[in-house]
Structures are given as C-alpha cells and as structure tokens.
N, C-alpha and C positions, 0 to 999 in steps of 0.2 A: 521603395523594392521589399519590404517591411513587412506590407499591404495585402500585396500580392502575397508572401509566398505562407501569410498566414493561416491556409486552412490545408489540411491535411483529409485526403479520403481517404486516407486506409482506417485512419481516427473515427471516421464519424459510419464507417460499414460498421466494419467492430464492433462498435457499441450498441449499434442497431439492431446490430444483429442475439447481440451478447442478453440485453433489457426482452429482444420480440421471447428467447430462450428463457428467460427467468419468469415474466408470465406467461411462460406455458405453462414449466412445472411448479407454480407456484397454487393452479385452475386447475391442474390433475390431482396434485397433491393433496389440497388447501393445505396449504403454509402460512396461512394467514393467521389459519387458528391455534401459531404456535407464539403467536407473535407477545400477545398479549403478559401467558407467564417467563417468556424470555428476558418479557423488557421490566418484569416487576423483581426477576432475581440479577438481572443486571444492575438495579439501583439496587436493591436490598445489599447488595456485596458488593458495592463504591463504599454505601453509605458503610460499611461496616470493614473496608478496608486493612486500617494498621491494625487491626483485631484478627483480624486473617490471613497476614500477611507474616507475618509472631507467630501463628502455629504454623502457616506453612513450614517456615525455615525450621524452627524445633522440628519436624514430621521430618523435611527432607533432611537434615545436619543425620538424624539418626536410620534415615536413611544409605548414607555416605554422601550427603552430595552437599560439598558448600558451599551456603547465601550469602550472597552483597548487595547490601542496597549502597546504587550512586550516586548521588544526589545531583550531577552533572554527570556529561558527553565526558569533559576532566577524568576525573574517576573511573568509567569506563576505560576508558584506554590508558589508562598507570592500570591498572588490579590487572590485565592482562599480560599485560608487557610486560609483568614483576614475575609472571607463572611460564613466560616462553621463552625457549633458546636462540640463539642467535639463530635464522637464518630461516625458519619455520616452511615447511609445506601444507597452507590450513588450507580449507578446503571451507562450505561458508555456504547455505540457505538461503535464500530470499528473508529478508526483515529491514524495515519500510520502520524500526528502530536504530536498526542498524549505520541505517544511509540518513538518520537525519544527528547522527552525532558525525558521521565523515567515518566512519573506525576500519573499514576495506586500506580507505585511504594515508590513513595512520600507519597503520600496520607495513602496509606496502612502504611505506615512504621507511622506515625501523630495519627497513631493509630482506620485510617478507614474503614468500610469495603467496600471494591471496586471490585465490582459485572461484568464483565465480559459479554456482552448479545449479542453479537453476536454469533453463535456455535462455528467455526472457534476456536472465541478469547477466552471463557471459555475455549475451551480444552484448549489452550496453553497454560493458568492461570495457571488451574490445572496439567500442569507438568512443569510448573515455563521456559516455554520456550520463547520465538525468535518468532515473526510468523516467519514462508516460506516463503511469499510469498506478494507483496501488498493487495493483492482482495480474495487470498484465504489463510491467512494463519496457515489452519494447512495440506497442499493441502505434505505436505509429511508424513501425517498419512494413517493408512488403519483400518478401521474400528474394523477389528482384535484388531492394538495398545488402541482405544481407549474403546473397550470393557472392555480390562485388566484395562486401569488406573481409570476408574469406578464401575471398580468391586472390588478394593483392596482400591480406598477413601472412596467410600463412601459406603461398604458393599454388594453390591448388588448381584445379577449373573445374571445378561440382558447377552444373546447372541450377535453376531456381529449385526442383521440384524438393516441395516442402523433406521430402524421405530422407532421399540424397542429401542433403542439408541438417538433419536432427543426425541421419546413422553416422557421420562425419566428427559430429559435435558429443556423441554417445559417446565412439571411441577415443576421443581425446580427452574426457573427461573419466572415463575410467583412469586410465593412468592416477592422477590425477589421486581418487581416489581411494587408489590400491596403495599409494605412494605417499598420503597425507601423515603428517604427525599430527593433526591438528581441525577439530571440528569447528563451525560457529553456524548454532541454528537461533531463528530465534522463535517463539512459543503464542499459539493465540489462545490458548487458555493455559492457566495453573489453578491450580485449582486445591487448597487449606490441607482436604483430612477427604480417603487418605494424600498425602502429599505425591502430587501427580503432573507434569508436566506433558500440552497437545497439543501437534502440532499437526496442520492439515495440508494436504502437496500431494497434486496431480503427476509430477517423475517419482519421485521413488530415489528424490535426492536427497531429502529432509534424512530420509530410514540411513544413507549408507553416510552420511557428513556427522552424522549423532552413532553410532556403532561401528565403525571400524579404529576412528583415528581417535591417539595412546587418551587424547587431552581437547575434552569438549564443555564451550560455552556457550548456554544458553543464555542472550540477551534478553529482558523481556519489559517493558512499563508497566508501571506502577500500579496501571491501568487496567489489566487481564485477570482479576485476583477474581474467583470463585466460590465459597466455601465443601460446596460435596459433589459427588459426579453425581447431584441426583438432575434427571433430563437435561442433560450435558448435551446429548445425540440431539433432542431441540432448536438450543444454539449452534451446530453442524451444521445441523442442517437448511437453517437461516441465508449464514453465513456463505457458503458453497452453494447457494440453489439462485438468492444474490447476488452475487458474485461472477459466476459463471456459469449458473442457471444446470446448473448439475445437481442431483436431491443428495446423492451421497460424491466428498472427492475419493477422486481417484485413494487413495495413502491416512490416514489416520496414524499419524506417532506416538504412544504413551512413552511417558522415561517417566521409573520410579525410585533408580536407586545407579550405576552406573554399571558396567561388564567389567568380568572380572581383573580386563586389563586394561582398567580408564580409571581415568579424573574427572568426576564432572564437575563443572562449576555454575550455579547461575546464575547468573548478572540482576538485578534488581531493576530499574533507573525509573530517578524521579523528573527530572531534566523539566520543571514547571509540572507535569501533573497530581500533584498535591496540592499548587497555589491555585488550575481549576476548579475538583471536586472543590475546594471553598468559594471558588465563585458567581459571580449572578446567568454561566456560563455554563453549569458545571452539567448538561444535560446531554454536554459535545463530549462527555467522559467515557458514556455510554457505547461507542464511537466502534465500530467492530471491523473495520477501514475494510471492508464488501466492497465496496468502489459504485456501487447501486447508482449513490444522488451523480458519480458525476458520469457511468452510462445515459446519462438520461437526459443532465445539463445540454441545454441548446447551444453556452459557448462554448462548453470542454469538448463539446460530439463535435464544433468546427477545429479548433487552437487545439487540443490537445495540448497535457500535460506541462511541455516544456517550456510556452510562454505564458507558467505562472511563476517560472524562476525559479522552486525550490521544491523539495522528496513532498508535500503534501499540497494534494491541488484542490482545487472548486471552494464552495461555499463551504466545507468543511473543514477543508486547507489552509484558512484565513482565520478559522477558531483555532485549528492546532496550532498553528502558526506562534500565534498570540502567546501562548502558553510558552509553547515548547523550543521557540525563533526568536525571532525580530521581531519590532514593530511596525517598523519600516514593512521587511516582509509581508508581513499578512495583513498589513494596510496594501500591497500590489498587488499583493490575489484574491482581497474585496473589491479592489476595481473591477476586475471581470466577471462581478456577482451580479443577473440583474435585478435578487432578495424576489422571485417571478413565482421562488415556490412549487416549482417542480419537481424539484427532490425529495421536499416533506414525504410526501405518498410513494415513496420506493425504500426509505427508508428505514429497513426491519427490528431498529427499534429508537421508532421513533419519532427522532428526534430529528426538532422544528427549523432546520438549518440556515433557509431565506429569512425568518424574522430576529435570530441569533446573532448573524452576520450584519443586517440593520443596528440591529443594538450596539455593534462592538463597531462599528462602521460611524457612529454617530460623532466622533468624533475630527473622523475624514473628510477631508475636501471628497468630495464626489465629481468625476474627472464630465470632462463636459458634453461626453460620447452618450453619462447615463441620466443625463439631468433628465434631460425630454423622454427617454422610455418612464425613465420613477417617475414622474408628473404623469404623465400620461395611464399609467397606474395605476394612482391614486383616484383619476379620474371617473373612475374603470366601480362602477355600484352589479353589474352581471353576475362575475365569478369569472373562472378560470375562463370559457369560451372567450370575454375579448382580448384576457392580457394575452391568450396566447396570437393574437396576433401581434402584439407590441413583443411577442419573445423572437415571432419572426420578422417583424422591422431590426432590433437589432442582432437578433443570434445567428440570422441564418438571412440576414441583406446580402451575403455577399455568394451564397452562394446561384449565381446565375451561369448563364452559357458565357456568353461575355467571360468571366473572370474566368473559370477554367481554361476557355482559351489564351489567357493571358499568360495564366502558373503555368502554364504548360510549354510557352516560350519562354519565358523567362528561367527554367528546368532545364530546360533542352538546351539555352543558351551558357549556361552558365557547366554543360557539359560535355563541352563543347576544347 
C-alpha cells in the first residue's frame, strides 16, 4: 500500500513547470551572470555574521525595533509568549524558520488563535499537515482536494474553480487581518547598515501581517544577514527566479522602524546555524531556500516533501536538518538522496549539495535500494548522460502505466 501511494502526480507536474519557467527567465534575463557576485557577497557576509549582527542590533534599536538573539526554538517561544496577552488573534506569514521550531503549534496550545495567511500554508493548516515544499507548501494537492476540504470544514458548496476557491479564502482572511492584534512574519534578508528587514512574497499577506497589528514579530535565521543594500536586487532576482520562475516577486516589504501604532521585535534564531557555519558543511549556510534543487530532484519530483518527514526536504534538507534538527531525521532524509548531482547546476548559491550529502552520510548505513544505483554511478566514466540512466532506474522507475492504474484504483477504493 505504501509503495503504491508513494508517487504524486501533482508534485511532478508543478515542479516540472517551475523548472521550465526558471530556465526560460534565466536565459531571457541573463541571470546566470549575477551568480558569481551574489555568491561572493553571501560568503563574505556569513564570514562576518557576528560582527554584522552586532551592527544590525545597534542600528535597529536606534530605530525602535527590539532585537533578541535566541539560541534555540524554546527561547523564541518563551520570548513571544512573554510579550502576548491572553488569547490573541495572530496572523502569520509563511516562514520555514517558524515551521522548524513548530511555533504556531506552540502558540495554539497556549490558547491563541494563529492563522496562516499564505494561501498554501492556510490550506495545509486546515488539513493539519506540514509544508510539502519550501515555497509551495500545498504543491501536493489538486484544486479538487482543496475544494473538498473547504466544503467539508466550512460547510460551503464551492466548485473546484481556482478563482472561486481563492476568493473564499481571501474573504475569510480579510476579517482575520482586520481583527488581529499580533503579526508574525519571516525575513529573506536582513541588512546591517542601514538596518533593514526585507521579505518577499506574492500575495500581499506579509504586508498586511506586518503593518496592521499592534505587535509584530519577525523571526529569522542567524544566516540571513547582509552588510549593505549594495546589489541586493540581484539576490532578490536570483531568489524569485529560482523559486517560481518570476523575474520580480509581486511584493518586497522593507521594515526599518515600527509604524506609530506598533511594537516590532526582530528575533534571530541560531538553533545550530552557528555550528553549521563553523563546520566542513559551511557552504550549506548560503542556502536562500529557493527550492530550485527540489524542483529538479528526480526523487522529490516523484514523492513530494511529506515522504521526507520534516520541514526541510531533499539533499539540502538533510544537510540543514543535521544542524537544526535531529541526526536520525537527517539520516532518514539523506536516504532519499541519490547523490546524482542534478541539483548542483540549479543552485543559485553554487552549493555542491550531493557531494556534501555524501560526506554527511559517510557514517550512515546505505539503504538497500541505493546500493546498486550508487555502485553503478561510481562505475560510470562518461559523465552525466550515463548517470541520467541510473536516475531513471531508481528515481522514475515507477512512472509506468501499470503503476498509475493501480494507484488510481487504490485511491478510488479509499474514497468509497
């Protein structure tokens, strides 16, 4: 049963489409030319992270934003808990960092109503699921899946028309935005001088979550720091083009000081990131969470993110989880990685993911289903074209008519 339900056609189609869009915009706009400078800027800033964060803290606090450095998720939770009143309504933007520490779940247990405002995050919140992708949390679901969920939970009678579904969610969230007393968002970039928080999004929900409530918490990782605004637009272009195939994202929010009615708190989470920066895997810290590596991964494209078991998926997920989570979870994720190298050329930060996963996994026992393909790869002497055959063997072997038919029969049986 597990084997037959392993593959997800929604994920395969969506990621393939995103890869096509990404390659098109990179070619049309010459974005590959931006990579060398962006990588060097990222390296330099990470090497000087401690100094830059001290500078950022001084500058932010001059502007009226309180900065708190948290060693782990528990400290983040306790800091926010202490600032909240009883039973607050909290609107929340999409944030992998907060997913990493299960912040929403903690606040809900404390009696607060926490509403995810990104469409994909809102959908999976209603389904009580984890995100299945870095940038598209509900990529594993079809419009029909969403229709059934909304109609059942909200007692409506919507069709599977995407515009009708999004209109319903927009109206539902509008009331939450207008009544929320607290907002929580993430940050893609934090600039030390002048002190600036940058958050990119496509739905406008981050803007509303950061501007309407009286209290705003920005939760970001220790590795999000940059020195100056110089050519930050290049980083933004690489991020959005790699993530969704967009040259520009729909919204870029800049936060430098609280609005007159607000208190703003910037929480900087370590949770293993400093150890990562000091390790032999330090180049992993350059990751900007674009998920371009997931979209090209032959295994992820077939099985989606939930089979990996945690917030961070794919080869990069194994590396991140090794430092921000548990070793046993990192090992489980690493077992899905073929070490094929498909992700390397796709990464705008030039992280050699498969080589790092192989190094990380040197202490892990190799699962039986990878032994033969990995042995075959080592024996190949003629480059990627022959390796590609092995990817098809292990990553796409079950994309056959017979498996599709069996999977449909099982799904239809489960719905009766």
